[in-house]
C-alpha positions as CSV (number, residue, x, y, z in Angstrom):
1,M,0.0,16.5,-27.3
2,D,-3.3,14.5,-28.8
3,N,-5.9,16.5,-30.1
4,E,-9.4,15.9,-28.2
5,V,-10.1,12.2,-28.3
6,Q,-14.0,11.0,-28.9
7,P,-14.7,7.5,-28.6
8,A,-15.7,5.7,-31.8
9,I,-19.0,4.3,-30.3
10,D,-21.1,5.0,-27.5
11,L,-20.2,2.9,-24.5
12,E,-22.2,5.0,-21.9
13,P,-24.9,2.5,-21.9
14,L,-22.4,-0.4,-21.6
15,L,-20.7,1.4,-18.6
16,T,-24.0,2.1,-16.8
17,S,-25.8,-1.1,-17.3
18,D,-26.5,-4.1,-14.9
19,G,-24.1,-6.1,-16.3
20,M,-21.4,-3.8,-15.5
21,R,-22.7,-3.4,-11.9
22,D,-22.6,-6.8,-11.6
23,W,-19.3,-7.6,-13.5
24,M,-17.5,-5.0,-10.7
25,A,-18.9,-6.2,-7.8
26,E,-17.0,-9.8,-8.3
27,Q,-14.1,-7.7,-9.1
28,R,-11.1,-8.5,-6.2
29,W,-10.0,-5.1,-6.5
30,Y,-14.0,-3.9,-5.5
31,A,-12.9,-2.3,-2.5
32,S,-16.8,-2.5,-1.0
33,K,-18.2,-5.8,-1.0
34,S,-20.0,-5.4,2.1
35,R,-21.9,-2.9,1.7
36,G,-23.5,-3.7,-1.9
37,L,-23.5,-1.9,-5.5
38,S,-26.5,-0.1,-6.8
39,G,-25.2,1.1,-9.8
40,V,-22.4,2.5,-11.9
41,E,-22.0,5.9,-13.9
42,L,-19.8,7.1,-16.0
43,L,-17.7,9.8,-15.5
44,D,-15.2,10.6,-18.1
45,L,-14.0,8.6,-21.3
46,A,-10.9,8.4,-23.1
47,A,-10.1,6.7,-26.4
48,L,-6.2,5.3,-25.9
49,G,-6.3,3.2,-29.5
50,D,-8.8,1.4,-31.9
51,D,-10.6,-0.8,-29.8
52,L,-8.9,0.3,-26.5
53,Y,-10.7,3.2,-23.7
54,L,-9.5,4.6,-20.4
55,A,-13.0,4.9,-18.1
56,L,-13.9,6.5,-14.4
57,V,-16.9,5.4,-13.6
58,Q,-18.2,6.3,-10.1
59,A,-19.7,3.1,-8.1
60,R,-23.2,3.9,-6.3
61,L,-23.3,2.0,-2.8
62,N,-26.2,0.9,-1.0
63,T,-25.7,3.2,1.7
64,G,-25.9,6.2,-0.4
65,T,-21.9,6.8,-0.5
66,H,-19.8,6.4,-3.5
67,E,-16.4,5.8,-4.7
68,I,-13.9,6.4,-8.3
69,Y,-12.6,3.7,-10.0
70,Q,-10.3,3.8,-12.9
71,L,-11.5,1.1,-15.7
72,L,-9.1,-0.1,-18.6
73,L,-11.7,-1.8,-21.2
74,A,-11.5,-3.2,-24.4
75,T,-14.0,-3.8,-27.3
76,R,-14.2,-6.4,-29.9
77,D,-17.6,-7.4,-32.2
78,A,-18.8,-10.1,-30.0
79,E,-18.3,-12.7,-33.2
80,S,-14.5,-11.9,-34.0
81,E,-13.4,-12.0,-30.0
82,N,-11.4,-14.9,-29.3
83,E,-8.9,-13.9,-26.9
84,V,-10.7,-13.4,-24.1
85,E,-14.2,-15.9,-23.3
86,Q,-16.3,-13.8,-21.1
87,P,-17.4,-10.2,-21.8
88,I,-17.9,-7.9,-19.0
89,T,-21.8,-7.5,-20.9
90,S,-23.0,-7.1,-24.5
91,S,-25.5,-5.0,-26.8
92,D,-26.1,-5.2,-30.4
93,G,-23.3,-7.6,-31.4
94,L,-20.7,-5.8,-29.4
95,N,-18.8,-6.8,-26.2
96,L,-17.0,-4.9,-23.6
97,Y,-14.2,-6.4,-21.8
98,D,-11.6,-6.0,-19.1
99,A,-8.3,-5.1,-21.3
100,L,-6.2,-6.5,-18.4
101,E,-6.9,-9.9,-19.2
102,R,-4.9,-9.1,-22.2
103,P,-1.9,-7.4,-21.0
104,R,-0.2,-5.9,-23.9
105,C,-3.2,-4.0,-23.7
106,A,-0.8,-1.8,-21.1
107,L,1.8,-1.0,-23.5
108,L,-0.8,1.8,-25.0
109,L,-0.4,3.5,-21.7
110,V,3.6,3.1,-21.9
111,E,3.8,4.6,-24.8
112,K,1.4,7.8,-24.0
113,I,3.6,7.9,-21.0
114,L,6.7,7.9,-22.8
115,A,5.2,10.7,-25.3
116,D,4.2,12.9,-22.4
117,A,0.7,13.0,-24.4
118,E,-1.9,14.8,-23.5
119,I,-5.9,13.4,-24.2
120,S,-8.4,15.8,-23.7
121,T,-12.3,15.1,-23.1
122,E,-15.4,16.8,-22.8
123,H,-15.1,16.8,-19.4
124,G,-11.8,16.9,-18.4
125,S,-7.8,15.1,-19.4
126,F,-6.2,12.8,-19.3
127,S,-1.9,13.5,-18.9
128,F,0.5,11.5,-19.2
129,R,4.3,12.2,-18.3
130,H,7.8,10.1,-18.0
131,V,10.9,10.4,-16.2
132,K,13.9,10.9,-18.6
133,G,16.1,8.0,-18.7
134,A,12.5,6.0,-18.8
135,H,12.8,2.3,-20.9
136,T,11.1,2.1,-24.1
137,P,9.9,-1.3,-24.8
138,S,11.0,-3.6,-27.2
139,E,8.5,-3.8,-30.6
140,D,8.3,-7.4,-28.9
141,A,7.6,-6.9,-25.6
142,C,6.5,-9.0,-23.4
143,V,4.2,-8.4,-21.0
144,R,3.0,-10.2,-17.9
145,A,0.8,-10.0,-14.9
146,M,2.7,-9.1,-11.8
147,G,1.6,-11.6,-8.4
148,A,-2.2,-11.8,-7.4
149,Q,-3.8,-8.5,-8.2
150,Q,-5.6,-6.9,-5.0
151,S,-6.6,-3.7,-4.6
152,N,-4.6,-2.5,-8.0
153,S,-3.3,-4.3,-11.3
154,S,0.5,-3.8,-11.5
155,L,2.3,-5.6,-14.8
156,V,5.7,-6.3,-15.8
157,I,7.1,-5.6,-19.0
158,D,10.4,-6.5,-20.6
159,E,11.0,-7.5,-17.4
160,R,12.3,-3.9,-17.1
161,V,9.5,-1.9,-16.5
162,S,6.7,-2.6,-13.7
163,L,3.2,-0.5,-14.4
164,K,0.5,-0.2,-11.4
165,L,-2.9,0.9,-12.3
166,F,-4.8,2.4,-9.3
167,R,-8.5,0.6,-9.5
168,K,-10.0,2.6,-6.8
169,V,-8.8,6.4,-7.4
170,E,-9.6,9.9,-5.1
171,S,-8.9,13.2,-5.4
172,G,-5.5,14.2,-4.9
173,I,-1.8,13.4,-5.2
174,N,-1.2,9.3,-4.6
175,P,1.5,9.0,-1.7
176,E,2.8,6.3,-4.6
177,L,3.7,8.9,-6.9
178,E,4.8,11.8,-4.7
179,M,7.0,9.8,-2.3
180,L,9.0,8.2,-5.9
181,R,8.8,11.3,-7.3
182,F,11.0,12.8,-4.6
183,L,12.7,10.2,-3.6
184,T,14.2,9.7,-7.0
185,A,15.0,13.2,-7.7
186,R,16.9,12.8,-4.6
187,G,18.8,9.5,-6.1
188,F,17.7,7.5,-3.2
189,E,19.0,4.1,-4.2
190,H,16.8,1.6,-2.1
191,I,13.6,2.1,-4.4
192,A,13.0,1.1,-7.8
193,P,13.6,4.7,-9.6
194,L,10.0,6.4,-11.1
195,E,10.2,6.4,-14.8
196,G,6.2,7.7,-15.6
197,W,3.1,8.3,-13.9
198,Y,-0.7,9.4,-15.8
199,E,-3.5,11.2,-14.1
200,Y,-6.6,12.7,-15.0
201,E,-7.7,16.3,-14.1
202,G,-11.6,16.8,-14.3
203,T,-14.3,18.9,-13.1
204,S,-15.1,16.7,-10.2
205,L,-11.6,14.9,-9.9
206,A,-8.2,15.4,-9.8
207,S,-6.3,12.1,-9.2
208,T,-3.5,10.1,-9.8
209,L,-4.3,6.9,-11.9
210,G,-1.1,5.3,-12.5
211,T,2.7,4.6,-12.5
212,S,5.3,3.0,-13.6
213,Q,9.3,2.1,-12.1
214,A,12.4,0.3,-13.1
215,F,11.6,-3.7,-12.2
216,V,13.8,-5.3,-10.5
217,P,13.6,-8.8,-11.5
218,K,16.5,-10.4,-9.2
219,G,14.7,-9.7,-6.2
220,R,13.4,-11.5,-3.5
221,D,10.3,-10.8,-1.4
222,G,11.0,-10.1,2.3
223,W,8.1,-12.3,3.9
224,E,9.2,-14.9,1.7
225,L,13.4,-14.5,2.9
226,A,11.8,-14.3,6.5
227,L,9.6,-17.7,6.2
228,D,12.7,-19.6,4.8
229,E,15.6,-18.1,6.8
230,I,14.1,-18.4,10.1
231,I,14.6,-21.8,10.5
232,S,17.3,-22.4,8.1
233,A,19.8,-19.4,8.7
234,P,18.7,-17.7,11.7
235,D,22.0,-15.9,11.7
236,A,21.9,-14.8,8.1
237,F,18.4,-13.5,8.4
238,I,19.4,-11.0,11.4
239,E,22.2,-10.0,9.6
240,Q,19.6,-9.0,6.1
241,F,17.0,-7.7,9.2
242,Q,20.0,-5.2,10.8
243,A,20.9,-3.7,7.2
244,L,17.4,-3.0,6.6
245,G,17.4,-1.2,9.6
246,R,20.0,1.1,8.0
247,V,18.0,1.5,5.2
248,T,14.9,2.4,6.7
249,A,16.5,4.8,8.4
250,Q,18.3,6.2,5.4
251,M,15.0,6.5,4.0
252,H,13.1,8.2,6.9
253,T,16.3,10.8,6.5
254,A,15.8,11.0,3.0
255,L,12.5,11.6,3.0
256,A,12.7,14.8,6.0
257,S,16.1,16.1,4.3
258,D,14.1,19.0,2.2
259,A,13.3,21.5,4.6
260,G,11.8,24.1,1.6
261,D,9.1,21.8,0.4
262,P,5.7,21.5,1.8
263,A,4.6,18.8,1.6
264,F,7.5,16.9,3.0
265,S,9.4,19.5,5.8
266,P,9.4,18.1,8.8
267,E,7.6,19.5,11.8
268,D,7.6,19.6,14.9
269,P,4.4,17.8,16.3
270,I,1.5,19.3,18.4
271,S,1.2,19.7,21.9
272,E,-2.0,17.3,21.6
273,T,-0.5,14.7,19.3
274,M,0.3,11.7,21.9
275,S,-3.2,12.8,23.7
276,L,-4.8,12.5,20.0
277,L,-2.7,8.8,19.5
278,T,-3.6,7.5,22.9
279,A,-7.4,8.8,23.1
280,A,-7.9,7.0,19.2
281,I,-6.0,3.6,20.7
282,D,-7.7,3.8,24.1
283,E,-11.2,3.4,22.5
284,D,-10.1,0.3,19.9
285,I,-9.0,-1.0,23.2
286,E,-12.3,-0.2,24.9
287,Q,-14.5,-1.3,22.3
288,I,-12.4,-4.6,21.5
289,F,-11.5,-6.0,25.0
290,M,-15.2,-6.0,25.6
291,Q,-16.2,-8.6,22.7
292,L,-13.4,-10.9,23.6
293,P,-14.3,-14.5,24.2
294,D,-12.9,-16.2,27.3
295,T,-11.4,-18.8,25.3
296,P,-7.9,-20.2,24.4
297,P,-5.8,-17.7,23.3
298,V,-7.9,-14.9,23.6
299,G,-8.2,-16.0,27.3
300,E,-4.8,-15.0,28.2
301,I,-5.8,-11.1,28.2
302,Y,-9.4,-11.4,29.1
303,G,-10.7,-9.1,30.9
304,R,-7.2,-7.5,31.3
305,G,-8.9,-4.4,28.8
306,D,-8.3,-2.0,32.3
307,D,-4.6,-3.2,32.4
308,V,-4.2,-2.4,28.8
309,R,-5.5,1.4,29.1
310,A,-3.4,1.9,32.5
311,K,-0.3,1.1,30.9
312,L,-1.3,2.9,27.7
313,A,-2.3,6.1,30.0
314,L,1.2,5.7,31.6
315,R,3.3,5.6,28.7
316,S,1.2,8.7,27.3
317,Q,2.4,11.1,30.2
318,I,6.0,11.1,28.5
319,S,6.2,13.7,25.3
320,V,6.5,12.9,21.9
321,G,9.5,14.8,20.7
322,G,11.3,14.3,17.4
323,K,9.7,15.1,14.5
324,Q,6.8,14.7,12.2
325,I,7.4,13.5,8.5
326,R,6.1,11.8,5.6
327,I,6.5,8.2,6.0
328,H,5.9,4.7,4.3
329,G,2.7,4.3,6.1
330,D,2.2,0.4,5.3
331,Y,5.8,-0.6,6.2
332,H,6.3,-4.6,6.7
333,L,8.2,-7.2,5.3
334,G,6.3,-7.8,2.1
335,Q,6.9,-4.1,1.1
336,T,10.4,-5.0,0.4
337,L,12.3,-7.2,-2.1
338,E,16.3,-7.8,-0.9
339,T,18.3,-8.0,-4.0
340,P,22.1,-8.5,-4.7
341,N,22.4,-4.5,-4.4
342,G,20.8,-4.8,-1.5
343,W,17.0,-4.3,0.0
344,L,14.4,-1.9,-2.1
345,I,11.6,-0.5,-0.5
346,L,8.0,-1.0,-2.3
347,D,4.8,0.5,-2.2
348,F,4.6,3.7,-1.0
349,E,0.7,4.2,-1.4
350,G,0.3,3.9,2.2
351,E,-3.2,1.6,3.6
352,P,-5.3,1.7,1.0
353,G,-8.5,1.2,3.3
354,R,-7.5,4.8,4.8
355,P,-8.6,8.4,2.7
356,L,-5.7,9.8,0.8
357,P,-5.6,12.8,3.2
358,E,-5.0,10.6,5.8
359,R,-2.1,8.2,4.1
360,R,-0.3,12.0,3.7
361,K,-0.2,12.6,7.1
362,K,3.3,13.6,8.5
363,R,4.0,11.4,11.3
364,S,6.9,9.8,13.7
365,P,9.0,7.6,12.0
366,L,8.6,5.4,14.7
367,R,5.4,4.5,13.2
368,D,6.8,2.5,10.1
369,V,9.4,1.0,13.0
370,A,6.8,-0.3,14.8
371,G,5.0,-1.7,11.9
372,M,8.2,-3.7,10.7
373,L,8.8,-5.2,14.4
374,R,5.1,-6.5,14.0
375,S,6.0,-7.7,11.0
376,L,8.8,-9.7,11.9
377,A,6.8,-11.0,15.0
378,Y,4.2,-12.4,12.5
379,A,6.7,-14.2,10.6
380,I,7.9,-16.3,14.0
381,A,4.6,-17.2,14.6
382,V,3.6,-18.2,10.9
383,V,6.9,-20.5,10.5
384,E,5.9,-22.2,14.0
385,L,1.9,-22.3,13.3
386,Q,2.3,-23.1,9.5
387,R,5.1,-24.6,9.2
388,G,6.1,-26.6,12.4
389,G,9.0,-25.0,12.6
390,Q,10.8,-24.7,16.0
391,V,12.3,-21.0,16.2
392,P,16.0,-20.8,18.3
393,A,15.8,-19.4,21.7
394,G,15.8,-15.3,21.7
395,F,15.2,-14.8,18.2
396,E,13.4,-12.5,18.4
397,D,14.9,-10.3,20.8
398,R,18.3,-10.7,19.0
399,A,16.5,-9.4,15.7
400,R,14.6,-6.6,16.9
401,A,17.9,-5.3,18.4
402,A,20.1,-5.9,15.6
403,Y,17.3,-3.7,13.3
404,L,16.8,-1.2,15.9
405,G,20.6,-0.9,17.5
406,A,21.3,-0.1,13.1
407,Y,18.7,1.8,12.8
408,L,19.2,4.2,15.6
409,D,23.0,4.6,14.2
410,E,22.1,5.6,10.8
411,V,18.7,7.6,11.3
412,D,19.0,11.1,11.8
413,P,19.0,11.5,15.5
414,T,16.5,14.6,15.2
415,L,13.9,12.9,14.0
416,L,13.5,11.1,17.0
417,P,12.7,11.8,20.9
418,A,15.8,12.3,22.9
419,G,17.1,9.1,25.0
420,Q,16.6,5.4,24.2
421,A,13.8,5.6,27.2
422,A,12.0,7.9,25.1
423,I,12.0,6.5,22.0
424,A,11.2,2.9,23.4
425,N,8.3,4.5,25.3
426,L,6.7,5.9,22.3
427,L,7.7,2.9,19.8
428,S,5.8,0.6,22.2
429,I,2.8,3.0,22.2
430,F,3.1,2.4,18.1
431,E,3.2,-1.6,18.4
432,L,0.4,-1.8,20.9
433,E,-1.6,0.6,18.0
434,K,-0.5,-2.3,15.3
435,A,-1.1,-4.9,17.9
436,V,-4.6,-3.8,18.8
437,Y,-5.3,-3.8,15.2
438,E,-4.5,-6.7,14.4
439,L,-6.6,-8.2,17.1
440,R,-9.8,-6.8,15.8
441,Y,-8.5,-8.2,12.1
442,E,-7.4,-12.5,13.0
443,L,-10.8,-12.3,15.1
444,N,-13.0,-11.3,12.4
445,N,-10.9,-12.5,9.6
446,R,-8.0,-15.4,10.8
447,P,-8.8,-16.7,14.0
448,D,-6.4,-19.4,14.3
449,W,-3.9,-16.6,14.2
450,V,-5.3,-14.6,16.6
451,E,-2.5,-16.0,19.4
452,I,0.0,-13.6,17.3
453,P,-1.2,-10.0,18.2
454,V,-2.7,-12.0,21.7
455,A,1.3,-12.4,23.0
456,A,2.4,-8.9,21.9
457,I,-0.4,-7.3,24.2
458,R,0.7,-9.8,26.8
459,R,4.3,-8.7,26.7
460,L,3.2,-5.2,26.7
461,L,1.4,-6.1,29.6
462,E,4.5,-8.0,31.3
463,D,6.9,-5.1,30.3
464,T,7.5,-3.1,33.6
C-alpha cells in the first residue's frame, strides 16, 4: 500500500486555467460539445510517478450542469520536452501534456494495478486491484493506442493486455467492471477475461476509473466480418451469425445464473413494464413523425405516425412475461469479435450517453437480441449503399432465422415470454424502439442513411 502521495508541484492553476478549458472542449472524448464548457475545477489529484498525474476534474457547462472527467497528465520543463509538440497549457516554464500521447505512461497504471496499490490524497483515495493470473508486462513492453479513441481511451500492452480508461465518470460502479467481474468469476468463455481495475472513492465521488482485460490479438471485428462476407460468403456468414446467436443465449443464461446476487438475480417484470415501455416509444414516435419531411425515402412513412402507434398499441396488449435480467445494453456487431476459438463479446459499459443507474437496470434479454438484429439490417444496407453490393434475395430473413433459432434453442427458456407468438411480439416492440431511435439519429446526423430505419418501420406496418 502506498503512503499518502502529494504532487511535488502545484498543478491546480494549470488544471483550472482557460487553456485547460479550451483543450478539454476540443477532445474527442469530451461528451458535451454542443452545450459549451465554461470552466474546469479540480476535484482530486494523485501522483503516479515523477512527472505523471491522475486527475479528476469537474467540467462546468454553460447550461449550469457539470460532468466529471478523468485525465492522465504528464509534466515536463518546456525546454526539455521533445516527445510531444503541443502542451495543454504552460505557466512559468512548466508544460502539461496528455500522457496518453506517450502510451508507455500507461505502464505505471498497470504497475499500480498489479501491486494492488492504494494512493491516499487529501480528498479521497485511488485503489488499484488485480485478478489472480494477470499478465505482468515485460520491461521493454510495447504499448499502443487501440483504434479510434472516442468516449474512452484504450491501450494494448505487449499484445496481451488491454487497458481502458473511462474519460467521463459518474458515481457508482461502471457496468463494464461489474459485468466482466461477474462473468470472469463464473468462467464464461466468450469474453476477454478481466485482469484488473482501478477506482476512486472520495467525499464527492465514488467511481470506477478503468479496467484491464486479456487482449485477443487474432480477433476479427464482427461488423467488418459482416461487411466483407455478406456478399463474398453469405452462407459462411449465416453460419457464423447462427453461432453468435448461441453465444448470445449463453451470455444471457450466465448473467441470470446467480439468484443470490441482488445486482444480477433475475426478476419478474412489474405489471407496469409494458405500459412504461410503450408509453416512452409512443412519445418518441409522436415527436419524430411531426418533424418528418415529405421527401424520399422518408415519404414512405410520412404521415403514418398514428398507424405506427396503433401497431404498437396492438402489440402492447400482450403481457410481457419472462424475466428482467442484466443485459449487455449496447449490443451490436461492432461489440463482437470473431476468433479462432469462437465469438467474444466486448464492451459491457452500456450506452455511454445514458446515466449509470439506467445502464445497470435489469431488462428483457430480447432487447439485446433486437439490437443485434437491427445491426444485421444496418450491415446489409451499408453493403448495398456504400459498397454497391447486391445482397442475395432472402438473405436477411435467412440470417435472422438462423440467429433466432440458435438463440431460442440455447437460452434458459424461463427468461423469455411463454410461446413463440409472445416472444415474437416483444421482440418486434424492441426492434421498433430501436428503429425509432435510429430514425431520429439518421435524420440529425446521416440523412443519406435514413432509409435504413425507414425500411424497418415500413416492415412493421406491413406485418399482420
